[in-house]
N, CA, C and O atoms as CSV, one atom per row, in Angstrom:
chain,resi,resn,atom,element,x,y,z
A,1,LEU,N,N,0.835,-1.206,0.006
A,1,LEU,CA,C,-0.007,0.010,-0.015
A,1,LEU,C,C,0.863,1.240,0.001
A,1,LEU,O,O,2.038,1.207,0.365
A,2,GLY,N,N,0.254,2.307,-0.399
A,2,GLY,CA,C,0.991,3.608,-0.449
A,2,GLY,C,C,1.033,4.302,0.880
A,2,GLY,O,O,0.473,3.825,1.867
A,3,SER,N,N,1.703,5.437,0.899
A,3,SER,CA,C,1.836,6.239,2.102
A,3,SER,C,C,1.406,7.657,1.774
A,3,SER,O,O,1.334,8.060,0.613
A,4,GLU,N,N,1.122,8.401,2.835
A,4,GLU,CA,C,0.746,9.809,2.640
A,4,GLU,C,C,1.541,10.705,3.618
A,4,GLU,O,O,2.054,10.256,4.644
A,5,VAL,N,N,1.611,11.961,3.250
A,5,VAL,CA,C,2.258,12.962,4.086
A,5,VAL,C,C,1.199,14.010,4.442
A,5,VAL,O,O,0.436,14.459,3.587
A,6,ILE,N,N,1.173,14.387,5.722
A,6,ILE,CA,C,0.252,15.476,6.146
A,6,ILE,C,C,1.062,16.732,6.085
A,6,ILE,O,O,2.162,16.807,6.634
A,7,LEU,N,N,0.496,17.764,5.388
A,7,LEU,CA,C,1.136,19.035,5.247
A,7,LEU,C,C,0.129,20.137,5.087
A,7,LEU,O,O,-1.049,19.858,4.866
A,8,GLY,N,N,0.533,21.343,5.188
A,8,GLY,CA,C,-0.311,22.485,5.100
A,8,GLY,C,C,-0.779,22.698,3.660
A,8,GLY,O,O,-0.003,22.553,2.716
A,9,ALA,N,N,-2.069,23.048,3.507
A,9,ALA,CA,C,-2.669,23.265,2.158
A,9,ALA,C,C,-1.980,24.466,1.469
A,9,ALA,O,O,-1.917,24.501,0.240
A,10,SER,N,N,-1.479,25.420,2.210
A,10,SER,CA,C,-0.853,26.600,1.597
A,10,SER,C,C,0.661,26.497,1.598
A,10,SER,O,O,1.347,27.470,1.286
A,11,SER,N,N,1.184,25.345,1.941
A,11,SER,CA,C,2.634,25.179,2.033
A,11,SER,C,C,3.274,25.192,0.682
A,11,SER,O,O,2.622,24.952,-0.334
A,12,HIS,N,N,4.568,25.474,0.670
A,12,HIS,CA,C,5.336,25.520,-0.537
A,12,HIS,C,C,5.341,24.131,-1.220
A,12,HIS,O,O,5.176,24.015,-2.434
A,13,LEU,N,N,5.530,23.120,-0.420
A,13,LEU,CA,C,5.479,21.726,-0.980
A,13,LEU,C,C,4.165,21.410,-1.635
A,13,LEU,O,O,4.133,20.688,-2.632
A,14,SER,N,N,3.074,21.930,-1.102
A,14,SER,CA,C,1.766,21.674,-1.673
A,14,SER,C,C,1.504,22.480,-2.945
A,14,SER,O,O,0.902,21.977,-3.894
A,15,LEU,N,N,1.954,23.710,-2.958
A,15,LEU,CA,C,1.608,24.627,-4.063
A,15,LEU,C,C,2.655,24.763,-5.186
A,15,LEU,O,O,2.305,25.003,-6.342
A,16,TYR,N,N,3.905,24.611,-4.840
A,16,TYR,CA,C,4.925,25.054,-5.811
A,16,TYR,C,C,5.921,23.961,-6.241
A,16,TYR,O,O,6.899,24.265,-6.925
A,17,GLU,N,N,5.701,22.763,-5.873
A,17,GLU,CA,C,6.673,21.758,-6.168
A,17,GLU,C,C,6.317,20.908,-7.391
A,17,GLU,O,O,6.978,19.910,-7.677
A,18,GLY,N,N,5.284,21.308,-8.094
A,18,GLY,CA,C,4.919,20.608,-9.316
A,18,GLY,C,C,4.549,19.134,-9.156
A,18,GLY,O,O,4.754,18.342,-10.075
A,19,GLY,N,N,4.011,18.765,-8.005
A,19,GLY,CA,C,3.626,17.378,-7.806
A,19,GLY,C,C,4.803,16.447,-7.518
A,19,GLY,O,O,4.663,15.225,-7.570
A,20,ASN,N,N,5.955,17.027,-7.218
A,20,ASN,CA,C,7.124,16.164,-6.987
A,20,ASN,C,C,7.061,15.310,-5.732
A,20,ASN,O,O,7.800,14.333,-5.614
A,21,VAL,N,N,6.196,15.660,-4.800
A,21,VAL,CA,C,6.010,14.797,-3.627
A,21,VAL,C,C,5.489,13.491,-4.117
A,21,VAL,O,O,5.960,12.450,-3.659
A,22,ALA,N,N,4.548,13.475,-5.018
A,22,ALA,CA,C,4.053,12.222,-5.546
A,22,ALA,C,C,4.964,11.615,-6.580
A,22,ALA,O,O,5.182,10.404,-6.587
A,23,THR,N,N,5.492,12.430,-7.442
A,23,THR,CA,C,6.364,11.887,-8.504
A,23,THR,C,C,7.638,11.286,-7.976
A,23,THR,O,O,7.969,10.155,-8.331
A,24,LEU,N,N,8.361,11.992,-7.147
A,24,LEU,CA,C,9.667,11.514,-6.645
A,24,LEU,C,C,9.486,10.657,-5.378
A,24,LEU,O,O,10.168,9.649,-5.193
A,25,GLY,N,N,8.602,11.057,-4.561
A,25,GLY,CA,C,8.406,10.326,-3.276
A,25,GLY,C,C,7.464,9.159,-3.335
A,25,GLY,O,O,7.490,8.270,-2.483
A,26,GLY,N,N,6.614,9.172,-4.372
A,26,GLY,CA,C,5.630,8.106,-4.484
A,26,GLY,C,C,4.570,8.124,-3.349
A,26,GLY,O,O,4.008,7.092,-2.982
A,27,ILE,N,N,4.330,9.313,-2.826
A,27,ILE,CA,C,3.400,9.422,-1.721
A,27,ILE,C,C,2.249,10.388,-2.031
A,27,ILE,O,O,2.370,11.278,-2.873
A,28,HIS,N,N,1.174,10.192,-1.351
A,28,HIS,CA,C,-0.039,11.019,-1.485
A,28,HIS,C,C,0.013,12.110,-0.457
A,28,HIS,O,O,0.469,11.876,0.662
A,29,THR,N,N,-0.453,13.331,-0.807
A,29,THR,CA,C,-0.483,14.376,0.162
A,29,THR,C,C,-1.871,14.475,0.779
A,29,THR,O,O,-2.890,14.321,0.106
A,30,ARG,N,N,-1.874,14.738,2.087
A,30,ARG,CA,C,-3.106,14.977,2.784
A,30,ARG,C,C,-2.955,16.403,3.345
A,30,ARG,O,O,-2.172,16.643,4.264
A,31,GLN,N,N,-3.720,17.336,2.768
A,31,GLN,CA,C,-3.535,18.737,3.047
A,31,GLN,C,C,-4.518,19.255,4.057
A,31,GLN,O,O,-5.710,18.953,3.995
A,32,ILE,N,N,-4.004,20.063,5.020
A,32,ILE,CA,C,-4.826,20.688,6.080
A,32,ILE,C,C,-4.646,22.183,5.979
A,32,ILE,O,O,-3.527,22.665,5.799
A,33,THR,N,N,-5.709,22.907,6.091
A,33,THR,CA,C,-5.668,24.374,6.049
A,33,THR,C,C,-5.020,24.913,7.348
A,33,THR,O,O,-5.428,24.567,8.457
A,34,GLU,N,N,-4.033,25.743,7.171
A,34,GLU,CA,C,-3.322,26.347,8.244
A,34,GLU,C,C,-4.065,27.590,8.766
A,34,GLU,O,O,-4.859,28.186,8.038
A,35,SER,N,N,-3.815,27.967,9.990
A,35,SER,CA,C,-4.323,29.211,10.569
A,35,SER,C,C,-3.705,30.385,9.815
A,35,SER,O,O,-2.488,30.416,9.633
A,36,VAL,N,N,-4.510,31.350,9.372
A,36,VAL,CA,C,-3.960,32.502,8.727
A,36,VAL,C,C,-3.330,33.463,9.724
A,36,VAL,O,O,-2.575,34.348,9.320
A,37,ASP,N,N,-3.616,33.317,11.007
A,37,ASP,CA,C,-3.019,34.167,12.048
A,37,ASP,C,C,-1.600,33.800,12.407
A,37,ASP,O,O,-0.755,34.675,12.595
A,38,ASP,N,N,-1.320,32.456,12.509
A,38,ASP,CA,C,0.014,32.046,12.960
A,38,ASP,C,C,0.621,30.916,12.123
A,38,ASP,O,O,1.667,30.388,12.501
A,39,ALA,N,N,0.018,30.532,11.022
A,39,ALA,CA,C,0.487,29.500,10.080
A,39,ALA,C,C,0.556,28.093,10.688
A,39,ALA,O,O,1.197,27.205,10.128
A,40,THR,N,N,-0.083,27.901,11.795
A,40,THR,CA,C,-0.049,26.547,12.414
A,40,THR,C,C,-1.160,25.664,11.910
A,40,THR,O,O,-2.177,26.136,11.401
A,41,ILE,N,N,-0.954,24.405,12.057
A,41,ILE,CA,C,-1.971,23.373,11.848
A,41,ILE,C,C,-2.276,22.852,13.236
A,41,ILE,O,O,-1.357,22.553,13.999
A,42,SER,N,N,-3.520,22.740,13.569
A,42,SER,CA,C,-3.879,22.306,14.959
A,42,SER,C,C,-3.597,20.848,15.128
A,42,SER,O,O,-3.718,20.041,14.207
A,43,THR,N,N,-3.201,20.526,16.396
A,43,THR,CA,C,-2.977,19.151,16.764
A,43,THR,C,C,-4.236,18.290,16.469
A,43,THR,O,O,-4.139,17.180,15.946
A,44,ARG,N,N,-5.376,18.826,16.813
A,44,ARG,CA,C,-6.604,18.095,16.587
A,44,ARG,C,C,-6.825,17.792,15.127
A,44,ARG,O,O,-7.212,16.670,14.798
A,45,ASP,N,N,-6.599,18.737,14.232
A,45,ASP,CA,C,-6.741,18.529,12.827
A,45,ASP,C,C,-5.803,17.448,12.320
A,45,ASP,O,O,-6.190,16.611,11.505
A,46,ILE,N,N,-4.583,17.470,12.799
A,46,ILE,CA,C,-3.598,16.474,12.381
A,46,ILE,C,C,-4.043,15.068,12.850
A,46,ILE,O,O,-4.035,14.114,12.072
A,47,LEU,N,N,-4.421,14.963,14.113
A,47,LEU,CA,C,-4.894,13.662,14.615
A,47,LEU,C,C,-6.152,13.219,13.885
A,47,LEU,O,O,-6.303,12.022,13.642
A,48,ASP,N,N,-7.069,14.121,13.519
A,48,ASP,CA,C,-8.284,13.707,12.790
A,48,ASP,C,C,-7.930,13.207,11.415
A,48,ASP,O,O,-8.635,12.341,10.896
A,49,MET,N,N,-6.865,13.706,10.786
A,49,MET,CA,C,-6.465,13.274,9.449
A,49,MET,C,C,-5.554,12.077,9.430
A,49,MET,O,O,-5.383,11.437,8.392
A,50,PHE,N,N,-4.958,11.760,10.585
A,50,PHE,CA,C,-3.974,10.715,10.657
A,50,PHE,C,C,-4.621,9.356,10.329
A,50,PHE,O,O,-5.701,9.026,10.819
A,51,ARG,N,N,-3.910,8.572,9.470
A,51,ARG,CA,C,-4.433,7.267,9.074
A,51,ARG,C,C,-3.376,6.157,9.408
A,51,ARG,O,O,-2.191,6.324,9.120
A,52,THR,N,N,-3.800,5.101,9.977
A,52,THR,CA,C,-2.935,3.962,10.175
A,52,THR,C,C,-3.085,3.049,8.994
A,52,THR,O,O,-3.881,3.330,8.097
A,53,ASP,N,N,-2.335,1.948,8.963
A,53,ASP,CA,C,-2.426,1.047,7.826
A,53,ASP,C,C,-3.352,-0.150,8.074
A,53,ASP,O,O,-3.139,-1.253,7.570
A,54,ASP,N,N,-4.413,0.126,8.894
A,54,ASP,CA,C,-5.311,-0.942,9.195
A,54,ASP,C,C,-6.544,-1.021,8.232
A,54,ASP,O,O,-7.440,-1.842,8.428
A,55,ASP,N,N,-6.559,-0.174,7.226
A,55,ASP,CA,C,-7.613,-0.172,6.247
A,55,ASP,C,C,-6.983,-0.097,4.830
A,55,ASP,O,O,-6.330,0.890,4.491
A,56,ASP,N,N,-7.184,-1.128,4.030
A,56,ASP,CA,C,-6.564,-1.164,2.703
A,56,ASP,C,C,-7.080,-0.110,1.737
A,56,ASP,O,O,-6.534,0.041,0.644
A,57,HIS,N,N,-8.116,0.619,2.115
A,57,HIS,CA,C,-8.700,1.678,1.251
A,57,HIS,C,C,-7.883,2.946,1.297
A,57,HIS,O,O,-7.995,3.787,0.406
A,58,TYR,N,N,-7.047,3.101,2.341
A,58,TYR,CA,C,-6.369,4.391,2.576
A,58,TYR,C,C,-4.844,4.220,2.669
A,58,TYR,O,O,-4.343,3.196,3.134
A,59,ALA,N,N,-4.159,5.207,2.231
A,59,ALA,CA,C,-2.705,5.269,2.409
A,59,ALA,C,C,-2.428,5.592,3.853
A,59,ALA,O,O,-3.090,6.477,4.396
A,60,ALA,N,N,-1.491,4.935,4.516
A,60,ALA,CA,C,-1.097,5.204,5.842
A,60,ALA,C,C,-0.304,6.487,5.951
A,60,ALA,O,O,0.539,6.767,5.098
A,61,THR,N,N,-0.557,7.268,6.977
A,61,THR,CA,C,0.238,8.490,7.186
A,61,THR,C,C,1.665,8.079,7.600
A,61,THR,O,O,1.874,7.331,8.556
A,62,ALA,N,N,2.643,8.611,6.825
A,62,ALA,CA,C,4.039,8.267,7.055
A,62,ALA,C,C,4.935,9.415,7.410
A,62,ALA,O,O,6.096,9.202,7.759
A,63,LEU,N,N,4.421,10.663,7.331
A,63,LEU,CA,C,5.256,11.815,7.516
A,63,LEU,C,C,4.429,13.056,7.809
A,63,LEU,O,O,3.369,13.259,7.217
A,64,LEU,N,N,4.911,13.877,8.715
A,64,LEU,CA,C,4.326,15.214,8.970
A,64,LEU,C,C,5.329,16.254,8.436
A,64,LEU,O,O,6.512,16.219,8.775
A,65,CYS,N,N,4.855,17.143,7.627
A,65,CYS,CA,C,5.720,18.145,7.030
A,65,CYS,C,C,5.248,19.534,7.385
A,65,CYS,O,O,4.072,19.855,7.211
A,66,LEU,N,N,6.152,20.370,7.885
A,66,LEU,CA,C,5.850,21.769,8.233
A,66,LEU,C,C,6.796,22.699,7.505
A,66,LEU,O,O,7.898,22.298,7.129
A,67,GLU,N,N,6.386,23.908,7.306
A,67,GLU,CA,C,7.221,24.903,6.631
A,67,GLU,C,C,7.530,26.073,7.557
A,67,GLU,O,O,6.616,26.686,8.108
A,68,ASN,N,N,8.808,26.386,7.731
A,68,ASN,CA,C,9.213,27.432,8.653
A,68,ASN,C,C,10.341,28.256,8.062
A,68,ASN,O,O,11.457,27.750,7.947
A,69,THR,N,N,10.103,29.494,7.687
A,69,THR,CA,C,8.884,30.296,7.810
A,69,THR,C,C,7.907,29.895,6.741
A,69,THR,O,O,8.261,29.230,5.767
A,70,HIS,N,N,6.649,30.317,6.935
A,70,HIS,CA,C,5.600,29.949,5.999
A,70,HIS,C,C,5.480,30.981,4.887
A,70,HIS,O,O,4.944,32.071,5.093
A,71,ASN,N,N,5.977,30.632,3.718
A,71,ASN,CA,C,6.069,31.536,2.598
A,71,ASN,C,C,4.708,32.121,2.188
A,71,ASN,O,O,4.568,33.342,2.115
A,72,SER,N,N,3.715,31.281,1.921
A,72,SER,CA,C,2.463,31.757,1.385
A,72,SER,C,C,1.611,32.519,2.383
A,72,SER,O,O,0.666,33.206,1.994
A,73,LEU,N,N,1.931,32.407,3.659
A,73,LEU,CA,C,1.187,33.121,4.680
A,73,LEU,C,C,1.983,34.328,5.204
A,73,LEU,O,O,1.873,34.690,6.376
A,74,GLY,N,N,2.743,34.915,4.365
A,74,GLY,CA,C,3.437,36.167,4.667
A,74,GLY,C,C,4.696,36.011,5.422
A,74,GLY,O,O,5.147,36.967,6.053
A,75,GLY,N,N,5.305,34.845,5.399
A,75,GLY,CA,C,6.580,34.678,6.065
A,75,GLY,C,C,6.469,34.453,7.560
A,75,GLY,O,O,7.434,34.674,8.291
A,76,ILE,N,N,5.321,34.021,8.020
A,76,ILE,CA,C,5.154,33.799,9.462
A,76,ILE,C,C,6.116,32.751,9.953
A,76,ILE,O,O,6.284,31.707,9.322
A,77,ALA,N,N,6.742,33.018,11.060
A,77,ALA,CA,C,7.713,32.063,11.683
A,77,ALA,C,C,6.973,31.228,12.746
A,77,ALA,O,O,6.275,31.757,13.611
A,78,LEU,N,N,7.154,29.923,12.643
A,78,LEU,CA,C,6.625,29.010,13.637
A,78,LEU,C,C,7.522,29.007,14.868
A,78,LEU,O,O,8.747,28.981,14.742
A,79,THR,N,N,6.929,29.034,16.049
A,79,THR,CA,C,7.713,29.129,17.290
A,79,THR,C,C,8.356,27.785,17.683
A,79,THR,O,O,7.956,26.718,17.217
A,80,LYS,N,N,9.327,27.882,18.524
A,80,LYS,CA,C,9.996,26.695,19.066
A,80,LYS,C,C,8.957,25.822,19.813
A,80,LYS,O,O,8.942,24.600,19.671
A,81,GLN,N,N,8.111,26.467,20.591
A,81,GLN,CA,C,7.083,25.702,21.347
A,81,GLN,C,C,6.217,24.903,20.368
A,81,GLN,O,O,5.939,23.727,20.605
A,82,TYR,N,N,5.791,25.536,19.272
A,82,TYR,CA,C,4.930,24.836,18.307
A,82,TYR,C,C,5.726,23.676,17.641
A,82,TYR,O,O,5.221,22.563,17.495
A,83,MET,N,N,6.934,23.968,17.259
A,83,MET,CA,C,7.753,22.945,16.572
A,83,MET,C,C,8.002,21.757,17.541
A,83,MET,O,O,7.950,20.603,17.116
A,84,ASP,N,N,8.260,22.024,18.782
A,84,ASP,CA,C,8.416,20.962,19.795
A,84,ASP,C,C,7.150,20.145,19.945
A,84,ASP,O,O,7.195,18.916,20.000
A,85,THR,N,N,6.015,20.837,20.010
A,85,THR,CA,C,4.748,20.129,20.136
A,85,THR,C,C,4.493,19.242,18.932
A,85,THR,O,O,4.040,18.109,19.090
A,86,MET,N,N,4.770,19.723,17.754
A,86,MET,CA,C,4.577,18.937,16.561
A,86,MET,C,C,5.575,17.750,16.474
A,86,MET,O,O,5.230,16.667,16.002
A,87,GLY,N,N,6.779,17.984,16.930
A,87,GLY,CA,C,7.763,16.882,16.967
A,87,GLY,C,C,7.299,15.789,17.915
A,87,GLY,O,O,7.411,14.601,17.611
A,88,GLN,N,N,6.780,16.194,19.055
A,88,GLN,CA,C,6.258,15.232,20.036
A,88,GLN,C,C,5.036,14.454,19.462
A,88,GLN,O,O,4.885,13.246,19.649
A,89,LEU,N,N,4.193,15.216,18.764
A,89,LEU,CA,C,3.042,14.523,18.112
A,89,LEU,C,C,3.495,13.502,17.105
A,89,LEU,O,O,2.975,12.387,17.074
A,90,ALA,N,N,4.448,13.860,16.285
A,90,ALA,CA,C,4.965,12.941,15.299
A,90,ALA,C,C,5.581,11.699,15.959
A,90,ALA,O,O,5.371,10.572,15.511
A,91,GLN,N,N,6.327,11.927,17.006
A,91,GLN,CA,C,6.930,10.764,17.735
A,91,GLN,C,C,5.844,9.855,18.315
A,91,GLN,O,O,5.952,8.630,18.247
A,92,GLN,N,N,4.766,10.478,18.900
A,92,GLN,CA,C,3.702,9.700,19.467
A,92,GLN,C,C,3.007,8.862,18.381
A,92,GLN,O,O,2.506,7.775,18.668
A,93,GLN,N,N,2.974,9.350,17.165
A,93,GLN,CA,C,2.329,8.605,16.074
A,93,GLN,C,C,3.291,7.718,15.296
A,93,GLN,O,O,2.921,7.078,14.311
A,94,ASN,N,N,4.552,7.697,15.772
A,94,ASN,CA,C,5.589,6.838,15.141
A,94,ASN,C,C,5.893,7.222,13.709
A,94,ASN,O,O,6.114,6.356,12.862
A,95,ILE,N,N,5.907,8.495,13.436
A,95,ILE,CA,C,6.259,8.999,12.091
A,95,ILE,C,C,7.304,10.104,12.227
A,95,ILE,O,O,7.365,10.776,13.257
A,96,PRO,N,N,8.122,10.296,11.200
A,96,PRO,CA,C,9.054,11.386,11.229
A,96,PRO,C,C,8.359,12.736,10.930
A,96,PRO,O,O,7.233,12.785,10.433
A,97,MET,N,N,9.050,13.779,11.242
A,97,MET,CA,C,8.591,15.148,10.876
A,97,MET,C,C,9.687,15.783,10.037
A,97,MET,O,O,10.866,15.754,10.391
A,98,HIS,N,N,9.276,16.347,8.938
A,98,HIS,CA,C,10.220,17.055,8.037
A,98,HIS,C,C,9.880,18.561,8.127
A,98,HIS,O,O,8.713,18.956,8.114
A,99,VAL,N,N,10.925,19.369,8.217
A,99,VAL,CA,C,10.731,20.836,8.206
A,99,VAL,C,C,11.288,21.353,6.879
A,99,VAL,O,O,12.477,21.227,6.586
A,100,ASP,N,N,10.379,21.945,6.083
A,100,ASP,CA,C,10.834,22.641,4.895
A,100,ASP,C,C,11.440,23.946,5.381
A,100,ASP,O,O,10.711,24.896,5.668
A,101,GLY,N,N,12.752,24.007,5.476
A,101,GLY,CA,C,13.413,25.088,6.139
A,101,GLY,C,C,14.184,25.998,5.183
A,101,GLY,O,O,15.259,26.482,5.535
A,102,ALA,N,N,13.675,26.230,4.028
A,102,ALA,CA,C,14.368,27.108,3.071
A,102,ALA,C,C,14.588,28.474,3.682
A,102,ALA,O,O,15.539,29.163,3.310
A,103,ARG,N,N,13.755,28.881,4.592
A,103,ARG,CA,C,13.861,30.176,5.243
A,103,ARG,C,C,14.055,30.018,6.743
A,103,ARG,O,O,13.680,30.915,7.498
A,104,ILE,N,N,14.627,28.910,7.204
A,104,ILE,CA,C,14.762,28.607,8.625
A,104,ILE,C,C,15.590,29.679,9.333
A,104,ILE,O,O,15.348,29.957,10.507
A,105,PHE,N,N,16.543,30.276,8.660
A,105,PHE,CA,C,17.369,31.334,9.335
A,105,PHE,C,C,16.496,32.553,9.558
A,105,PHE,O,O,16.698,33.270,10.537
A,106,ASN,N,N,15.523,32.816,8.676
A,106,ASN,CA,C,14.603,33.926,8.942
A,106,ASN,C,C,13.789,33.621,10.159
A,106,ASN,O,O,13.573,34.491,11.002
A,107,ALA,N,N,13.320,32.363,10.270
A,107,ALA,CA,C,12.530,31.984,11.449
A,107,ALA,C,C,13.334,32.135,12.709
A,107,ALA,O,O,12.806,32.590,13.724
A,108,ALA,N,N,14.618,31.761,12.676
A,108,ALA,CA,C,15.476,31.843,13.828
A,108,ALA,C,C,15.605,33.318,14.318
A,108,ALA,O,O,15.525,33.601,15.513
A,109,ILE,N,N,15.800,34.206,13.380
A,109,ILE,CA,C,15.907,35.624,13.692
A,109,ILE,C,C,14.554,36.164,14.229
A,109,ILE,O,O,14.501,36.851,15.249
A,110,ALA,N,N,13.491,35.832,13.515
A,110,ALA,CA,C,12.182,36.328,13.949
A,110,ALA,C,C,11.748,35.874,15.327
A,110,ALA,O,O,11.042,36.587,16.040
A,111,THR,N,N,12.185,34.665,15.694
A,111,THR,CA,C,11.732,34.081,16.988
A,111,THR,C,C,12.868,34.168,18.034
A,111,THR,O,O,12.694,33.734,19.173
A,112,ASN,N,N,14.006,34.719,17.649
A,112,ASN,CA,C,15.183,34.792,18.537
A,112,ASN,C,C,15.472,33.400,19.142
A,112,ASN,O,O,15.612,33.228,20.353
A,113,THR,N,N,15.553,32.402,18.204
A,113,THR,CA,C,15.726,31.022,18.615
A,113,THR,C,C,16.854,30.400,17.737
A,113,THR,O,O,16.862,30.610,16.524
A,114,PRO,N,N,17.762,29.671,18.314
A,114,PRO,CA,C,18.773,29.021,17.480
A,114,PRO,C,C,18.152,28.106,16.490
A,114,PRO,O,O,17.165,27.430,16.783
A,115,VAL,N,N,18.737,28.074,15.282
A,115,VAL,CA,C,18.234,27.209,14.200
A,115,VAL,C,C,18.096,25.755,14.638
A,115,VAL,O,O,17.146,25.073,14.255
A,116,SER,N,N,19.060,25.277,15.451
A,116,SER,CA,C,19.051,23.909,15.924
A,116,SER,C,C,17.771,23.583,16.779
A,116,SER,O,O,17.387,22.420,16.902
A,117,ASP,N,N,17.154,24.592,17.336
A,117,ASP,CA,C,15.990,24.383,18.163
A,117,ASP,C,C,14.683,24.449,17.367
A,117,ASP,O,O,13.609,24.138,17.882
A,118,LEU,N,N,14.798,24.854,16.121
A,118,LEU,CA,C,13.594,24.954,15.295
A,118,LEU,C,C,13.430,23.696,14.447
A,118,LEU,O,O,12.472,23.589,13.681
């Protein structure tokens, strides 16, 4: 069976990568609308969308992907607290988390947080 990645509907990977997540990764995207105020995806929304491999009709969730800073939402920087919460959520679900960090140094400056902590 296939796999899917949960990511933001307005994320760079979702909008501007020309379908390469599916083409190169062979995975399906499961897109969730981010908050326009702070570019976050709620824990509840992620858990509601999460799929295990116990049903042959669905691709199992295999990855959580976040973008920091969030390009399409005005360059909003995700906080260390949020990133830690999402990392813990991914660990609890036994999946990795990927950070699209093309602008991670901008996020570090905006949040006064070392890059290694984001």
